[in-house]
C-alpha positions as CSV (number, residue, x, y, z in Angstrom):
1,M,-40.6,-14.7,65.4
2,A,-37.0,-13.7,64.8
3,A,-35.9,-12.9,61.3
4,P,-33.8,-15.6,59.6
5,S,-30.0,-15.4,59.7
6,I,-28.2,-14.1,56.6
7,S,-24.7,-15.4,56.0
8,T,-22.1,-13.4,54.2
9,R,-18.3,-12.9,54.3
10,I,-18.9,-10.0,56.7
11,T,-21.0,-12.0,59.1
12,S,-18.3,-14.6,59.1
13,L,-15.4,-12.1,59.5
14,F,-17.1,-10.1,62.3
15,A,-18.9,-13.1,63.9
16,C,-22.3,-11.3,63.8
17,K,-25.8,-12.6,62.9
18,Y,-26.8,-10.0,60.4
19,P,-24.9,-8.1,57.7
20,I,-25.9,-4.7,59.1
21,I,-23.4,-2.1,60.4
22,L,-23.9,1.0,62.5
23,P,-21.1,3.4,61.3
24,G,-19.5,5.7,63.8
25,M,-21.4,9.1,63.8
26,S,-20.2,11.8,66.2
27,W,-22.5,12.3,69.2
28,I,-24.9,9.7,67.8
29,S,-23.1,6.4,67.8
30,D,-22.5,6.3,71.5
31,A,-22.1,3.3,73.8
32,S,-25.9,2.7,74.1
33,L,-26.6,2.8,70.4
34,V,-23.6,0.6,69.6
35,A,-24.7,-2.0,72.1
36,A,-28.3,-1.9,70.9
37,V,-27.2,-2.6,67.3
38,S,-24.8,-5.4,68.3
39,N,-27.5,-7.0,70.5
40,A,-29.9,-6.9,67.6
41,G,-27.5,-9.0,65.5
42,G,-25.6,-6.3,63.7
43,V,-22.3,-4.6,64.5
44,G,-22.2,-1.2,66.2
45,I,-19.2,1.1,65.7
46,L,-18.5,3.6,68.4
47,A,-17.7,7.2,67.2
48,T,-14.6,8.4,69.0
49,G,-14.2,11.8,67.2
50,P,-15.7,13.8,70.1
51,L,-14.0,11.6,72.8
52,N,-10.7,11.9,74.6
53,E,-8.7,8.9,75.7
54,Q,-10.4,8.4,79.0
55,Q,-13.9,8.8,77.5
56,T,-13.1,6.3,74.8
57,R,-11.9,3.7,77.4
58,E,-15.0,4.3,79.5
59,A,-17.3,4.0,76.5
60,I,-15.6,0.7,75.5
61,K,-16.1,-0.7,79.0
62,K,-19.7,0.5,79.0
63,I,-20.4,-1.3,75.8
64,R,-19.0,-4.5,77.2
65,L,-21.4,-4.1,80.2
66,M,-24.3,-3.9,77.8
67,T,-23.4,-6.6,75.2
68,D,-21.2,-9.6,74.7
69,K,-21.5,-9.3,71.0
70,P,-18.9,-8.0,68.5
71,F,-18.5,-4.2,68.2
72,G,-16.0,-1.8,66.8
73,I,-14.7,1.8,67.2
74,G,-14.3,4.4,64.5
75,C,-11.0,6.4,64.1
76,T,-11.1,9.3,61.8
77,L,-7.3,9.7,61.6
78,L,-7.5,13.3,60.4
79,M,-8.9,14.4,63.7
80,P,-6.9,15.4,66.8
81,G,-6.7,12.6,69.3
82,A,-7.6,9.8,66.8
83,K,-4.3,8.0,67.1
84,E,-4.5,8.1,70.8
85,N,-8.0,6.7,70.7
86,A,-6.9,3.9,68.4
87,K,-4.2,3.0,70.8
88,I,-6.8,2.8,73.6
89,A,-8.9,0.5,71.4
90,I,-6.0,-1.8,70.8
91,E,-5.2,-1.9,74.5
92,E,-8.8,-2.8,75.2
93,Q,-8.7,-5.4,72.3
94,V,-11.8,-4.0,70.6
95,P,-12.8,-6.6,68.0
96,I,-13.1,-4.3,65.0
97,I,-11.4,-1.0,64.3
98,N,-12.8,1.2,61.5
99,I,-10.3,3.6,60.0
100,S,-11.0,6.6,57.8
101,L,-9.3,9.6,56.4
102,G,-5.7,8.4,57.1
103,K,-3.2,5.6,56.7
104,G,-3.7,2.9,59.3
105,D,-0.9,0.4,58.6
106,W,0.4,0.6,62.1
107,I,-3.1,0.0,63.5
108,A,-3.6,-3.1,61.4
109,E,-0.2,-4.4,62.4
110,R,-0.9,-4.1,66.1
111,V,-4.5,-5.3,65.9
112,H,-3.6,-8.4,63.9
113,G,-0.4,-9.2,65.8
114,E,-1.6,-8.5,69.4
115,Y,-5.1,-10.0,69.5
116,G,-6.3,-11.1,66.1
117,G,-8.8,-8.2,65.7
118,K,-10.1,-7.0,62.4
119,V,-9.6,-3.7,60.5
120,L,-12.4,-2.2,58.4
121,T,-11.2,0.8,56.3
122,T,-13.6,3.4,54.8
123,V,-12.8,4.4,51.2
124,T,-14.6,6.2,48.4
125,N,-12.7,4.9,45.3
126,S,-10.4,2.2,43.8
127,K,-7.2,4.1,44.6
128,H,-8.0,4.4,48.2
129,A,-9.2,0.8,48.3
130,Q,-5.8,-0.4,47.1
131,S,-4.0,1.7,49.6
132,A,-6.2,0.4,52.4
133,L,-5.5,-3.2,51.5
134,D,-1.8,-2.5,51.2
135,S,-2.0,-1.1,54.8
136,G,-3.6,-4.4,56.1
137,A,-7.4,-3.8,55.9
138,D,-9.4,-7.0,56.3
139,A,-12.5,-5.4,54.8
140,L,-13.6,-2.2,53.0
141,M,-16.5,0.1,53.7
142,L,-17.4,1.8,50.5
143,T,-19.0,5.2,50.9
144,G,-21.1,6.2,48.0
145,H,-22.2,9.7,46.9
146,E,-25.6,9.2,48.5
147,A,-24.1,8.9,52.0
148,A,-24.3,11.4,54.9
149,A,-21.1,13.2,55.7
150,H,-18.1,12.3,53.6
151,G,-19.4,10.3,50.6
152,G,-17.4,10.1,47.5
153,D,-18.1,11.3,43.9
154,V,-19.4,7.9,42.7
155,T,-22.8,6.5,43.6
156,S,-23.2,3.2,45.4
157,L,-24.8,1.6,42.3
158,V,-21.5,1.9,40.4
159,L,-19.0,2.0,43.3
160,I,-20.0,-1.4,44.8
161,P,-19.7,-3.6,41.7
162,S,-16.6,-1.7,40.5
163,I,-14.6,-2.3,43.7
164,S,-16.1,-5.8,44.1
165,K,-14.9,-6.7,40.6
166,R,-11.4,-5.2,41.2
167,F,-10.9,-6.9,44.6
168,P,-13.2,-10.0,44.5
169,E,-11.5,-11.6,47.5
170,V,-12.2,-8.6,49.8
171,P,-15.4,-8.4,52.0
172,I,-17.3,-5.2,51.4
173,V,-19.6,-3.1,53.5
174,A,-21.7,-0.8,51.4
175,A,-22.6,2.7,52.7
176,G,-24.7,5.4,51.2
177,G,-28.3,5.2,50.3
178,F,-29.3,2.2,52.4
179,A,-32.1,2.3,54.9
180,D,-34.3,-0.8,54.4
181,G,-34.4,-4.4,53.4
182,R,-34.6,-3.5,49.7
183,G,-31.3,-1.7,50.0
184,L,-29.7,-4.6,51.8
185,A,-30.9,-7.0,49.1
186,A,-29.7,-4.7,46.3
187,A,-26.3,-4.2,48.0
188,I,-25.7,-7.9,48.2
189,S,-26.8,-8.3,44.5
190,L,-24.2,-5.6,43.6
191,G,-21.4,-7.5,45.3
192,A,-21.4,-6.2,48.9
193,D,-21.4,-8.4,51.9
194,A,-23.2,-6.0,54.3
195,V,-24.6,-2.5,54.5
196,A,-23.9,0.4,56.8
197,M,-27.0,2.5,57.7
198,G,-26.0,5.6,59.5
199,S,-28.9,7.9,58.7
200,R,-31.4,5.1,59.4
201,F,-30.0,4.1,62.8
202,A,-29.8,7.8,63.7
203,I,-33.5,7.9,63.6
204,T,-34.2,5.2,66.2
205,K,-35.4,5.4,69.8
206,E,-32.0,4.4,71.2
207,S,-30.1,7.0,69.1
208,A,-28.6,10.0,71.0
209,L,-29.6,12.4,68.2
210,A,-31.7,15.2,69.5
211,Q,-35.4,14.3,69.4
212,R,-36.3,17.4,67.4
213,M,-33.9,16.4,64.6
214,K,-35.3,12.9,64.6
215,E,-38.8,14.3,64.1
216,I,-37.7,16.7,61.4
217,I,-35.9,14.0,59.4
218,S,-38.6,11.4,59.7
219,G,-41.3,13.9,58.8
220,S,-43.4,13.2,55.8
221,E,-42.4,16.5,54.1
222,R,-38.7,15.4,53.9
223,T,-37.5,13.7,50.7
224,E,-34.3,12.3,49.2
225,S,-33.7,15.8,47.6
226,D,-33.5,17.7,50.9
227,T,-29.8,17.5,51.4
228,V,-26.9,19.8,50.5
229,Y,-23.5,18.4,49.2
230,G,-20.4,20.6,49.3
231,K,-16.9,21.1,50.8
232,N,-17.5,24.3,52.8
233,F,-18.9,22.6,55.8
234,D,-15.7,20.9,57.2
235,G,-13.2,21.1,54.3
236,I,-14.1,17.8,52.8
237,P,-17.0,17.2,50.4
238,A,-19.9,16.3,52.8
239,R,-23.7,15.8,52.6
240,V,-25.9,17.5,55.2
241,L,-29.6,18.3,55.8
242,K,-30.9,21.1,53.7
243,S,-31.6,24.2,55.8
244,D,-31.1,28.0,55.5
245,E,-27.9,27.6,57.6
246,S,-26.4,24.8,55.5
247,L,-27.2,26.6,52.3
248,R,-25.5,29.8,53.7
249,L,-22.4,27.9,54.9
250,N,-22.0,26.1,51.6
251,A,-22.2,29.3,49.6
252,R,-18.6,30.4,50.3
253,P,-15.7,29.2,52.4
254,A,-14.8,31.0,55.6
255,P,-11.5,32.9,55.8
256,L,-8.6,30.9,57.3
257,M,-8.2,32.8,60.5
258,V,-11.9,32.5,61.2
259,V,-11.7,28.8,60.6
260,I,-8.8,28.4,62.9
261,Y,-10.5,30.4,65.7
262,R,-13.6,28.2,65.3
263,A,-11.5,25.1,65.4
264,F,-9.8,26.1,68.7
265,N,-13.2,27.1,70.2
266,A,-14.6,23.7,69.2
267,A,-11.6,22.0,70.8
268,R,-12.2,23.9,74.0
269,K,-15.9,22.8,74.1
270,M,-14.9,19.2,73.5
271,N,-12.2,19.4,76.2
272,I,-9.5,18.7,73.7
273,P,-6.2,20.3,74.8
274,L,-4.8,22.8,72.3
275,Y,-1.4,21.0,72.5
276,K,-3.2,18.2,70.6
277,V,-4.7,20.5,68.0
278,I,-1.8,22.6,67.1
279,P,0.6,19.7,66.1
280,G,-2.1,18.5,63.7
281,L,-2.1,21.8,62.0
282,I,1.7,22.0,61.8
283,T,2.4,18.4,60.8
284,Q,-0.3,18.6,58.1
285,W,0.6,22.1,56.9
286,E,-0.3,21.5,53.3
287,K,-3.8,20.4,54.6
288,M,-4.0,23.0,57.3
289,Y,-7.1,24.7,56.0
290,I,-8.9,21.4,55.7
291,V,-7.8,20.3,59.2
292,A,-8.9,23.6,60.7
293,Q,-12.2,23.6,58.9
294,F,-12.8,20.1,60.0
295,G,-12.6,21.2,63.6
296,A,-14.4,24.4,63.0
297,A,-17.5,22.5,61.8
298,T,-17.9,20.9,65.2
299,E,-19.8,23.8,66.7
300,S,-22.4,23.8,64.0
301,L,-22.8,20.1,64.1
302,M,-23.2,20.0,67.9
303,K,-25.9,22.6,67.7
304,A,-28.0,20.4,65.5
305,T,-27.1,16.9,66.7
306,I,-27.0,17.6,70.5
307,D,-29.2,20.7,70.9
308,G,-31.7,20.0,68.1
309,N,-31.1,23.5,66.7
310,Y,-32.2,23.0,63.1
311,E,-32.2,26.8,62.4
312,E,-28.5,27.5,63.4
313,G,-26.9,24.0,63.3
314,V,-25.8,21.6,60.5
315,Q,-26.8,18.0,60.5
316,F,-25.1,15.2,58.6
317,I,-27.7,13.2,56.7
318,G,-27.8,11.0,53.6
319,Q,-30.2,10.9,50.7
320,S,-31.8,7.9,52.4
321,Q,-33.7,10.3,54.6
322,G,-36.3,10.0,51.9
323,L,-36.8,6.4,53.0
324,I,-37.2,7.2,56.7
325,G,-40.7,7.7,58.0
326,D,-40.7,6.5,61.6
327,I,-38.7,6.2,64.8
328,P,-38.5,2.5,65.7
329,T,-36.4,0.7,68.3
330,V,-33.1,-0.7,66.9
331,N,-34.3,-4.3,67.2
332,E,-37.6,-3.6,65.5
333,L,-35.7,-1.9,62.7
334,V,-33.2,-4.7,62.2
335,Q,-35.9,-7.4,62.2
336,R,-37.9,-5.4,59.7
337,I,-34.9,-5.0,57.4
338,I,-33.9,-8.6,57.4
339,N,-37.5,-9.8,56.8
340,E,-37.9,-7.4,54.0
341,A,-34.5,-8.3,52.4
342,T,-35.5,-12.0,52.5
343,D,-38.8,-11.3,50.9
344,V,-37.4,-9.0,48.2
345,S,-34.7,-11.6,47.4
346,S,-37.3,-14.3,47.0
347,R,-39.5,-12.3,44.8
348,S,-36.5,-11.2,42.7
349,F,-35.3,-14.8,42.4
350,A,-38.8,-15.8,41.2
351,A,-39.1,-12.9,38.8
352,L,-35.8,-13.9,37.2
353,G,-37.0,-17.4,36.5
354,G,-36.2,-19.0,39.8
355,G,-32.8,-20.1,38.6
356,E,-34.2,-22.4,35.9
357,K,-32.7,-22.1,32.5
358,E,-34.6,-22.7,29.3
359,Q,-33.8,-25.9,27.6
């Protein structure tokens, strides 16, 4: 029997059945996984970081062949080609565009004006939340410290109610530390309207993550403590799977010229023309090292994510890996999460007196 529907401001805004989001994860959130999550009742977001314009358009068309449900694309505006991919998404009238690491006012203006789509902006603090709303965001994705990749300094337990209190009219997607129904119920209790579960969806049968990495992460010996958080992976504080390689890379930053060389080499492997990389370094000169380091990390990430090379690669993963112990299908996972969230909410309601006040 199908799990019951859960209605929140996010399910209304995005026209989905369940308040569960697949965030865009490079080389993992591909067309197949996006469609699987949307078909299961959530919202899948396509990762466009590794894609050029043609690949992005083809992926969007592929998603539409596999689902008629709402989906989105992610645009990390700091990355080369992100603006071009955002324009492709607008041309294709993708229902939801998820913006991160950049100002997306022009995206919101076109999305709202041309076809009535929605903009979800990823932020890590109140200042960035205000900026996102000023730029036209319809909803916010709050990335807590527990999250894989670029979580903020504040944990989800504090970040969610803080932003919810400051901006009570804004729908919120909570990201960072969520991998089951208990987390969904907790997030809603804290003021969120949905959860994003990147690490959890990465460890599903439909995920494009290398099978070896799935097995390592879901193994019984892995706990919530087996991650490393630092800024020497790609120039921005990020959380990755603990390994000898990630500990080595986090120990000290690489020299600028080495980073630039690695960034250009990564661009070549991803078929990104250098004429698109160089302007990004020049126009963001004050952030050049960060931009270059962001690109340089690509090679290490590809080794783990695509090749399953745990020893030499680096894998983004959140602290929620301690909650992951199997590799289900997407639909099995979504149904389990919703049923568990409903059960937990009922038990919590009863434990708190069932809503009855003493006379």
